[in-house]
Short mmCIF file of the C-alpha atoms (twelve columns), coordinates in Angstrom:
data_MODEL
# 
_entry.id   MODEL 
# 
loop_
_atom_site.group_PDB 
_atom_site.id 
_atom_site.type_symbol 
_atom_site.label_atom_id 
_atom_site.label_alt_id 
_atom_site.label_comp_id 
_atom_site.label_asym_id 
_atom_site.label_seq_id 
_atom_site.Cartn_x 
_atom_site.Cartn_y 
_atom_site.Cartn_z 
_atom_site.pdbx_PDB_model_num 
ATOM 1   C CA . MET A 1   0.000   0.000  0.000    1 
ATOM 2   C CA . LYS A 2   2.862   2.368  0.771    1 
ATOM 3   C CA . ARG A 3   4.189   1.898  -2.734   1 
ATOM 4   C CA . ILE A 4   0.808   2.671  -4.264   1 
ATOM 5   C CA . LEU A 5   0.367   5.800  -2.166   1 
ATOM 6   C CA . PHE A 6   3.887   6.881  -3.052   1 
ATOM 7   C CA . SER A 7   3.075   6.630  -6.744   1 
ATOM 8   C CA . LEU A 8   -0.126  8.614  -6.172   1 
ATOM 9   C CA . ALA A 9   1.954   11.503 -4.916   1 
ATOM 10  C CA . ALA A 10  3.956   11.393 -8.149   1 
ATOM 11  C CA . VAL A 11  0.753   11.252 -10.210  1 
ATOM 12  C CA . SER A 12  -0.660  14.174 -8.262   1 
ATOM 13  C CA . ALA A 13  2.464   16.163 -9.161   1 
ATOM 14  C CA . PHE A 14  1.802   15.481 -12.857  1 
ATOM 15  C CA . VAL A 15  -1.863  16.340 -12.744  1 
ATOM 16  C CA . HIS A 16  -1.855  19.388 -10.502  1 
ATOM 17  C CA . MET A 17  0.523   21.347 -12.728  1 
ATOM 18  C CA . PRO A 18  -1.177  24.530 -14.067  1 
ATOM 19  C CA . ALA A 19  -3.388  23.848 -17.100  1 
ATOM 20  C CA . LEU A 20  -4.489  26.284 -19.759  1 
ATOM 21  C CA . ALA A 21  -8.239  25.807 -19.485  1 
ATOM 22  C CA . ARG A 22  -10.475 25.543 -16.424  1 
ATOM 23  C CA . ASP A 23  -12.348 22.563 -17.932  1 
ATOM 24  C CA . ARG A 24  -9.086  20.787 -18.604  1 
ATOM 25  C CA . SER A 25  -7.869  21.438 -15.092  1 
ATOM 26  C CA . ALA A 26  -11.171 20.210 -13.661  1 
ATOM 27  C CA . ALA A 27  -11.071 17.021 -15.726  1 
ATOM 28  C CA . LEU A 28  -7.505  16.254 -14.681  1 
ATOM 29  C CA . GLU A 29  -8.360  17.017 -11.064  1 
ATOM 30  C CA . ALA A 30  -11.299 14.626 -11.221  1 
ATOM 31  C CA . ALA A 31  -9.114  11.925 -12.782  1 
ATOM 32  C CA . SER A 32  -6.472  12.346 -10.087  1 
ATOM 33  C CA . GLU A 33  -9.007  12.191 -7.252   1 
ATOM 34  C CA . ALA A 34  -10.712 9.102  -8.709   1 
ATOM 35  C CA . PHE A 35  -7.335  7.380  -9.071   1 
ATOM 36  C CA . ALA A 36  -6.428  8.194  -5.452   1 
ATOM 37  C CA . GLU A 37  -9.725  6.665  -4.344   1 
ATOM 38  C CA . LEU A 38  -8.978  3.516  -6.426   1 
ATOM 39  C CA . GLN A 39  -11.859 4.294  -8.783   1 
ATOM 40  C CA . PHE A 40  -9.844  3.529  -11.886  1 
ATOM 41  C CA . GLU A 41  -12.719 3.330  -14.372  1 
ATOM 42  C CA . THR A 42  -13.931 6.746  -13.227  1 
ATOM 43  C CA . SER A 43  -10.389 8.043  -13.597  1 
ATOM 44  C CA . LEU A 44  -10.258 6.749  -17.171  1 
ATOM 45  C CA . ASP A 45  -13.571 8.439  -18.017  1 
ATOM 46  C CA . ALA A 46  -12.252 11.778 -16.762  1 
ATOM 47  C CA . LEU A 47  -9.033  11.275 -18.743  1 
ATOM 48  C CA . GLU A 48  -10.987 10.558 -21.946  1 
ATOM 49  C CA . GLU A 49  -12.875 13.796 -21.322  1 
ATOM 50  C CA . ALA A 50  -9.597  15.682 -20.894  1 
ATOM 51  C CA . LEU A 51  -8.120  14.067 -24.014  1 
ATOM 52  C CA . ALA A 52  -11.127 15.161 -26.086  1 
ATOM 53  C CA . LEU A 53  -10.850 18.823 -25.050  1 
ATOM 54  C CA . ARG A 54  -9.630  21.102 -27.824  1 
ATOM 55  C CA . GLY A 55  -6.103  22.440 -27.773  1 
ATOM 56  C CA . ASN A 56  -4.185  20.289 -25.306  1 
ATOM 57  C CA . THR A 57  -0.528  21.275 -25.137  1 
ATOM 58  C CA . GLN A 58  2.275   18.725 -25.252  1 
ATOM 59  C CA . PRO A 59  2.704   18.808 -21.420  1 
ATOM 60  C CA . ASP A 60  -1.074  18.270 -21.064  1 
ATOM 61  C CA . LEU A 61  -0.899  15.187 -23.277  1 
ATOM 62  C CA . LEU A 62  2.077   13.783 -21.387  1 
ATOM 63  C CA . ARG A 63  0.181   14.077 -18.104  1 
ATOM 64  C CA . ILE A 64  -2.971  12.511 -19.552  1 
ATOM 65  C CA . TYR A 65  -1.196  9.511  -21.093  1 
ATOM 66  C CA . THR A 66  0.834   8.926  -17.924  1 
ATOM 67  C CA . LEU A 67  -2.200  8.704  -15.644  1 
ATOM 68  C CA . ARG A 68  -4.073  6.751  -18.309  1 
ATOM 69  C CA . ALA A 69  -1.340  4.092  -18.352  1 
ATOM 70  C CA . PHE A 70  -1.342  3.944  -14.537  1 
ATOM 71  C CA . SER A 71  -5.125  3.452  -14.482  1 
ATOM 72  C CA . PHE A 72  -4.969  0.649  -17.063  1 
ATOM 73  C CA . LEU A 73  -2.208  -1.096 -15.100  1 
ATOM 74  C CA . SER A 74  -4.258  -0.824 -11.911  1 
ATOM 75  C CA . LEU A 75  -7.113  -2.609 -13.722  1 
ATOM 76  C CA . GLY A 76  -4.799  -5.314 -15.055  1 
ATOM 77  C CA . ARG A 77  -5.213  -4.099 -18.650  1 
ATOM 78  C CA . SER A 78  -1.532  -4.241 -19.531  1 
ATOM 79  C CA . ALA A 79  -1.931  -4.113 -23.331  1 
ATOM 80  C CA . GLU A 80  -3.834  -0.826 -23.139  1 
ATOM 81  C CA . ALA A 81  -1.317  0.522  -20.643  1 
ATOM 82  C CA . GLU A 82  1.462   -0.315 -23.098  1 
ATOM 83  C CA . GLN A 83  -0.381  1.604  -25.844  1 
ATOM 84  C CA . SER A 84  -0.577  4.643  -23.562  1 
ATOM 85  C CA . PHE A 85  3.152   4.403  -22.823  1 
ATOM 86  C CA . GLU A 86  3.816   4.136  -26.570  1 
ATOM 87  C CA . ALA A 87  1.777   7.294  -27.231  1 
ATOM 88  C CA . LEU A 88  3.590   9.034  -24.393  1 
ATOM 89  C CA . LEU A 89  7.040   8.134  -25.702  1 
ATOM 90  C CA . SER A 90  6.186   8.873  -29.337  1 
ATOM 91  C CA . ILE A 91  5.303   12.441 -28.300  1 
ATOM 92  C CA . ASP A 92  8.483   12.791 -26.222  1 
ATOM 93  C CA . PRO A 93  11.033  9.946  -26.508  1 
ATOM 94  C CA . SER A 94  13.126  11.546 -23.734  1 
ATOM 95  C CA . TYR A 95  10.275  11.488 -21.208  1 
ATOM 96  C CA . ARG A 96  10.995  9.541  -17.998  1 
ATOM 97  C CA . LEU A 97  8.976   8.795  -14.862  1 
ATOM 98  C CA . PRO A 98  10.370  9.958  -11.513  1 
ATOM 99  C CA . ARG A 99  12.655  7.371  -9.903   1 
ATOM 100 C CA . ASP A 100 10.430  7.159  -6.816   1 
ATOM 101 C CA . THR A 101 7.436   5.972  -8.898   1 
ATOM 102 C CA . SER A 102 6.061   2.639  -7.694   1 
ATOM 103 C CA . PRO A 103 7.699   -0.372 -9.410   1 
ATOM 104 C CA . ARG A 104 4.170   -1.464 -10.316  1 
ATOM 105 C CA . PHE A 105 4.142   1.373  -12.858  1 
ATOM 106 C CA . LEU A 106 7.836   2.077  -13.348  1 
ATOM 107 C CA . GLU A 107 8.861   -1.413 -14.485  1 
ATOM 108 C CA . PRO A 108 6.329   -1.681 -17.375  1 
ATOM 109 C CA . PHE A 109 7.298   1.827  -18.447  1 
ATOM 110 C CA . LEU A 110 11.032  1.059  -18.454  1 
ATOM 111 C CA . ARG A 111 10.354  -2.162 -20.330  1 
ATOM 112 C CA . LYS A 112 8.662   -0.124 -23.059  1 
ATOM 113 C CA . VAL A 113 11.610  2.289  -23.082  1 
ATOM 114 C CA . ARG A 114 14.038  -0.601 -23.561  1 
ATOM 115 C CA . GLN A 115 11.933  -1.984 -26.432  1 
ATOM 116 C CA . GLY A 116 12.367  1.366  -28.149  1 
ATOM 117 C CA . VAL A 117 9.645   3.709  -29.380  1 
ATOM 118 C CA . THR A 118 10.255  5.914  -32.397  1 
ATOM 119 C CA . GLY A 119 9.312   9.511  -31.792  1 
ATOM 120 C CA . LEU A 120 6.718   10.902 -34.147  1 
ATOM 121 C CA . SER A 121 8.340   12.827 -36.970  1 
ATOM 122 C CA . VAL A 122 6.780   15.149 -39.536  1 
ATOM 123 C CA . GLU A 123 8.676   17.087 -42.191  1 
ATOM 124 C CA . LEU A 124 7.262   20.576 -42.752  1 
ATOM 125 C CA . GLN A 125 8.673   22.974 -45.328  1 
ATOM 126 C CA . VAL A 126 7.566   25.909 -47.444  1 
ATOM 127 C CA . LEU A 127 8.561   25.196 -51.040  1 
ATOM 128 C CA . PRO A 128 10.744  27.745 -52.887  1 
ATOM 129 C CA . ARG A 129 8.387   27.978 -55.860  1 
ATOM 130 C CA . ALA A 130 4.770   29.090 -55.512  1 
ATOM 131 C CA . ALA A 131 1.785   27.367 -57.099  1 
ATOM 132 C CA . ALA A 132 0.446   28.272 -60.542  1 
ATOM 133 C CA . SER A 133 -2.119  30.355 -58.622  1 
ATOM 134 C CA . ARG A 134 0.927   32.179 -57.120  1 
ATOM 135 C CA . ALA A 135 0.090   31.057 -53.571  1 
ATOM 136 C CA . PRO A 136 2.970   29.756 -51.403  1 
ATOM 137 C CA . LEU A 137 3.051   25.960 -51.008  1 
ATOM 138 C CA . LEU A 138 3.490   23.941 -47.799  1 
ATOM 139 C CA . SER A 139 4.893   20.411 -48.079  1 
ATOM 140 C CA . VAL A 140 4.002   17.918 -45.311  1 
ATOM 141 C CA . ARG A 141 5.456   14.423 -44.982  1 
ATOM 142 C CA . VAL A 142 4.611   12.111 -42.073  1 
ATOM 143 C CA . LYS A 143 7.811   10.142 -41.521  1 
ATOM 144 C CA . ASP A 144 7.013   8.341  -38.240  1 
ATOM 145 C CA . ASP A 145 3.814   8.065  -36.204  1 
ATOM 146 C CA . PRO A 146 3.945   4.762  -34.269  1 
ATOM 147 C CA . ALA A 147 0.825   5.452  -32.157  1 
ATOM 148 C CA . ARG A 148 -1.191  6.887  -35.084  1 
ATOM 149 C CA . LEU A 149 -1.811  10.180 -33.319  1 
ATOM 150 C CA . ILE A 150 -1.277  12.670 -36.172  1 
ATOM 151 C CA . GLN A 151 -4.407  14.047 -37.822  1 
ATOM 152 C CA . LYS A 152 -3.701  17.604 -38.961  1 
ATOM 153 C CA . VAL A 153 -1.128  20.342 -39.288  1 
ATOM 154 C CA . ARG A 154 -1.662  24.008 -38.492  1 
ATOM 155 C CA . VAL A 155 0.599   26.611 -40.048  1 
ATOM 156 C CA . ARG A 156 0.756   30.300 -39.244  1 
ATOM 157 C CA . PHE A 157 2.431   32.573 -41.796  1 
ATOM 158 C CA . ARG A 158 2.967   36.193 -42.836  1 
ATOM 159 C CA . PRO A 159 5.133   38.226 -45.223  1 
ATOM 160 C CA . ARG A 160 8.288   39.204 -43.410  1 
ATOM 161 C CA . GLY A 161 7.659   42.219 -41.196  1 
ATOM 162 C CA . ALA A 162 3.834   42.025 -41.395  1 
ATOM 163 C CA . PRO A 163 2.115   42.799 -38.071  1 
ATOM 164 C CA . SER A 164 0.187   39.521 -37.699  1 
ATOM 165 C CA . PHE A 165 0.117   35.881 -38.805  1 
ATOM 166 C CA . SER A 166 -2.536  34.239 -40.962  1 
ATOM 167 C CA . SER A 167 -3.517  30.659 -40.065  1 
ATOM 168 C CA . ALA A 168 -4.459  27.561 -42.053  1 
ATOM 169 C CA . GLU A 169 -5.131  23.934 -41.092  1 
ATOM 170 C CA . PHE A 170 -4.809  20.862 -43.299  1 
ATOM 171 C CA . ARG A 171 -5.808  17.250 -42.668  1 
ATOM 172 C CA . VAL A 172 -2.956  14.864 -43.435  1 
ATOM 173 C CA . SER A 173 -2.865  11.154 -44.156  1 
ATOM 174 C CA . PRO A 174 -0.387  8.690  -42.607  1 
ATOM 175 C CA . SER A 175 1.193   8.123  -46.034  1 
ATOM 176 C CA . ALA A 176 4.958   8.602  -46.192  1 
ATOM 177 C CA . GLU A 177 4.507   10.529 -49.449  1 
ATOM 178 C CA . ALA A 178 4.752   14.318 -49.307  1 
ATOM 179 C CA . GLN A 179 1.429   16.156 -49.336  1 
ATOM 180 C CA . VAL A 180 1.375   19.708 -50.710  1 
ATOM 181 C CA . PHE A 181 -1.090  22.413 -49.658  1 
ATOM 182 C CA . ALA A 182 -1.543  25.977 -50.938  1 
ATOM 183 C CA . LEU A 183 -1.392  28.855 -48.453  1 
ATOM 184 C CA . SER A 184 -4.056  30.633 -50.465  1 
ATOM 185 C CA . LEU A 185 -4.477  33.617 -48.134  1 
ATOM 186 C CA . ILE A 186 -1.356  35.055 -49.808  1 
ATOM 187 C CA . SER A 187 -1.068  35.659 -53.557  1 
ATOM 188 C CA . LEU A 188 2.156   36.877 -55.138  1 
ATOM 189 C CA . ALA A 189 2.461   39.002 -58.269  1 
ATOM 190 C CA . PRO A 190 3.844   37.224 -61.369  1 
ATOM 191 C CA . GLY A 191 7.586   36.706 -60.894  1 
ATOM 192 C CA . GLN A 192 7.537   38.225 -57.396  1 
ATOM 193 C CA . THR A 193 9.919   36.978 -54.695  1 
ATOM 194 C CA . LEU A 194 8.595   36.981 -51.129  1 
ATOM 195 C CA . GLU A 195 10.219  36.302 -47.761  1 
ATOM 196 C CA . LEU A 196 7.691   34.326 -45.715  1 
ATOM 197 C CA . GLN A 197 7.840   33.968 -41.926  1 
ATOM 198 C CA . TRP A 198 6.027   30.898 -40.596  1 
ATOM 199 C CA . PHE A 199 5.775   28.196 -37.955  1 
ATOM 200 C CA . GLY A 200 3.847   24.925 -37.850  1 
ATOM 201 C CA . GLU A 201 2.166   22.604 -35.336  1 
ATOM 202 C CA . VAL A 202 1.327   18.912 -35.680  1 
ATOM 203 C CA . LEU A 203 -2.090  18.158 -34.158  1 
ATOM 204 C CA . ASN A 204 -4.083  15.163 -32.922  1 
ATOM 205 C CA . VAL A 205 -7.798  14.588 -33.506  1 
ATOM 206 C CA . ALA A 206 -8.754  17.194 -30.863  1 
ATOM 207 C CA . ASP A 207 -6.187  19.781 -32.016  1 
ATOM 208 C CA . GLY A 208 -3.781  18.851 -29.228  1 
ATOM 209 C CA . VAL A 209 -0.244  19.909 -30.110  1 
ATOM 210 C CA . LEU A 210 1.933   16.826 -30.619  1 
ATOM 211 C CA . SER A 211 4.995   18.668 -31.920  1 
ATOM 212 C CA . SER A 212 5.913   21.966 -33.512  1 
ATOM 213 C CA . ARG A 213 8.438   23.600 -35.793  1 
ATOM 214 C CA . GLY A 214 9.329   27.214 -35.141  1 
ATOM 215 C CA . ALA A 215 7.270   29.518 -32.925  1 
ATOM 216 C CA . ALA A 216 5.623   32.931 -33.022  1 
ATOM 217 C CA . GLU A 217 8.640   34.394 -31.208  1 
ATOM 218 C CA . ARG A 218 11.105  32.558 -33.472  1 
ATOM 219 C CA . PRO A 219 9.407   32.039 -36.859  1 
ATOM 220 C CA . LEU A 220 11.151  30.253 -39.692  1 
ATOM 221 C CA . LEU A 221 12.019  32.224 -42.834  1 
ATOM 222 C CA . SER A 222 11.530  30.881 -46.375  1 
ATOM 223 C CA . THR A 223 11.951  32.610 -49.734  1 
ATOM 224 C CA . VAL A 224 9.183   31.964 -52.257  1 
ATOM 225 C CA . ARG A 225 9.146   32.951 -55.931  1 
ATOM 226 C CA . ALA A 226 5.983   33.108 -58.038  1 
ATOM 227 C CA . PRO A 227 5.951   31.864 -61.653  1 
ATOM 228 C CA . ARG A 228 5.893   34.495 -64.336  1 
ATOM 229 C CA . ALA A 229 2.617   35.286 -66.103  1 
ATOM 230 C CA . ALA A 230 1.526   32.684 -68.627  1 
ATOM 231 C CA . LEU A 231 0.311   33.590 -72.136  1 
ATOM 232 C CA . ALA A 232 -3.154  35.083 -72.152  1 
ATOM 233 C CA . ALA A 233 -5.889  32.778 -73.415  1 
ATOM 234 C CA . THR A 234 -6.384  34.927 -76.563  1 
ATOM 235 C CA . GLU A 235 -2.683  34.619 -77.472  1 
ATOM 236 C CA . LEU A 236 -2.568  30.839 -77.461  1 
ATOM 237 C CA . PRO A 237 -4.660  30.276 -80.682  1 
ATOM 238 C CA . GLN A 238 -2.612  32.927 -82.515  1 
ATOM 239 C CA . ARG A 239 0.675   31.225 -81.552  1 
ATOM 240 C CA . ALA A 240 -0.742  27.837 -82.547  1 
ATOM 241 C CA . ASN A 241 -1.867  29.139 -85.991  1 
ATOM 242 C CA . THR A 242 1.554   30.666 -86.653  1 
ATOM 243 C CA . ILE A 243 3.320   27.390 -85.851  1 
ATOM 244 C CA . ALA A 244 0.853   25.351 -87.908  1 
ATOM 245 C CA . ALA A 245 1.292   27.653 -90.924  1 
ATOM 246 C CA . ALA A 246 5.061   27.389 -90.696  1 
ATOM 247 C CA . LEU A 247 4.941   23.602 -90.568  1 
ATOM 248 C CA . SER A 248 2.545   23.353 -93.571  1 
ATOM 249 C CA . THR A 249 4.847   25.355 -95.908  1 
ATOM 250 C CA . PRO A 250 7.095   23.149 -98.174  1 
ATOM 251 C CA . TRP A 251 10.737  23.348 -97.205  1 
ATOM 252 C CA . TYR A 252 11.853  24.859 -100.521 1 
ATOM 253 C CA . LYS A 253 9.371   27.757 -100.045 1 
ATOM 254 C CA . ARG A 254 10.587  28.711 -96.588  1 
ATOM 255 C CA . TRP A 255 12.568  31.985 -96.538  1 
ATOM 256 C CA . TRP A 256 15.232  30.759 -94.150  1 
ATOM 257 C CA . VAL A 257 16.224  27.865 -96.485  1 
ATOM 258 C CA . TRP A 258 17.189  30.259 -99.279  1 
ATOM 259 C CA . ALA A 259 18.790  32.630 -96.828  1 
ATOM 260 C CA . LEU A 260 21.124  29.828 -95.808  1 
ATOM 261 C CA . VAL A 261 21.821  28.918 -99.445  1 
ATOM 262 C CA . GLY A 262 22.633  32.539 -100.260 1 
ATOM 263 C CA . SER A 263 24.991  32.733 -97.320  1 
ATOM 264 C CA . ALA A 264 26.736  29.552 -98.419  1 
ATOM 265 C CA . VAL A 265 27.201  30.917 -101.957 1 
ATOM 266 C CA . ALA A 266 28.560  34.185 -100.628 1 
ATOM 267 C CA . VAL A 267 31.036  32.362 -98.437  1 
ATOM 268 C CA . ALA A 268 32.076  30.133 -101.323 1 
ATOM 269 C CA . GLY A 269 32.513  33.170 -103.594 1 
ATOM 270 C CA . GLY A 270 34.718  34.804 -101.033 1 
ATOM 271 C CA . SER A 271 36.841  31.664 -100.863 1 
ATOM 272 C CA . VAL A 272 37.285  31.653 -104.674 1 
ATOM 273 C CA . ALA A 273 38.354  35.249 -104.684 1 
ATOM 274 C CA . TYR A 274 40.799  34.656 -101.905 1 
ATOM 275 C CA . LEU A 275 42.372  31.626 -103.512 1 
ATOM 276 C CA . THR A 276 42.608  33.302 -106.946 1 
ATOM 277 C CA . LEU A 277 44.003  36.636 -105.771 1 
ATOM 278 C CA . VAL A 278 46.429  35.427 -103.156 1 
ATOM 279 C CA . GLY A 279 47.913  32.825 -105.400 1 
ATOM 280 C CA . SER A 280 49.210  29.366 -104.811 1 
ATOM 281 C CA . PRO A 281 51.266  28.185 -101.866 1 
ATOM 282 C CA . PRO A 282 54.980  27.756 -102.540 1 
ATOM 283 C CA . ASP A 283 56.123  24.655 -104.437 1 
ATOM 284 C CA . HIS A 284 52.623  23.925 -105.780 1 
ATOM 285 C CA . ARG A 285 51.001  24.459 -109.153 1 
ATOM 286 C CA . ASP A 286 48.614  27.373 -109.722 1 
ATOM 287 C CA . PHE A 287 44.907  26.438 -109.588 1 
ATOM 288 C CA . THR A 288 41.529  28.187 -109.555 1 
ATOM 289 C CA . ILE A 289 38.248  27.094 -107.973 1 
ATOM 290 C CA . GLU A 290 35.119  28.060 -109.874 1 
ATOM 291 C CA . VAL A 291 31.559  27.976 -108.518 1 
ATOM 292 C CA . GLN A 292 28.893  27.442 -111.157 1 
# 
């Protein structure tokens, strides 16, 4: 019993840390109290409520998954506890329980650590070339997500020096292939180069922040160039007719063929004159080249 109560003190330390929202704090408080009273199913219900709240931060998620694993272990549901530990470690592979945590919880956790859990990894980048619509493009590639937590990405962006960030969210698939999304709130002029400040967040199903790249205080900087203007729609038929007319003309009627022939004759004539006027090289007979 002493060991269990000792672990409850550690859990209480996780749960009673300041939370961003009153509802979230209340849900975590209820989960902690139910766990302390050995009402593990009630604790799990409160934790599911907390997990479903919008906008959990990474520390919030770490606290939720920790107490969730402890509750599952207390009910003898070791497989579900292992899944919670996997989610916990995929969010933060460096996370560790306090050394004074009860062995009842610490040993399964350390066993999962020794097995190795790959941290979730998402590649976010703003591409150097804008879309045909001249909107900047965001490339997203989910590289690792062992617990299948990733659902969306949120990116905030602005032209360098602008007073505020615009925001866009995109749903992503678990495919390892890159997915490209247009940041359509910005449109560049044809051929324009823009310095874009931005940062991104990887979100779970309830918009909880699993990981991030950059921050509002330290945004990333990418240079984006828009394509130049394409031919207007009225110009395309005219260009096509010109090319078609050129291709339908017989080769011997094309002006550039006879221009080349004339140039060749002129060059040849110059060679004749040179050879005739300069004379023959030493020790050779005189000769003349004629062009007919």
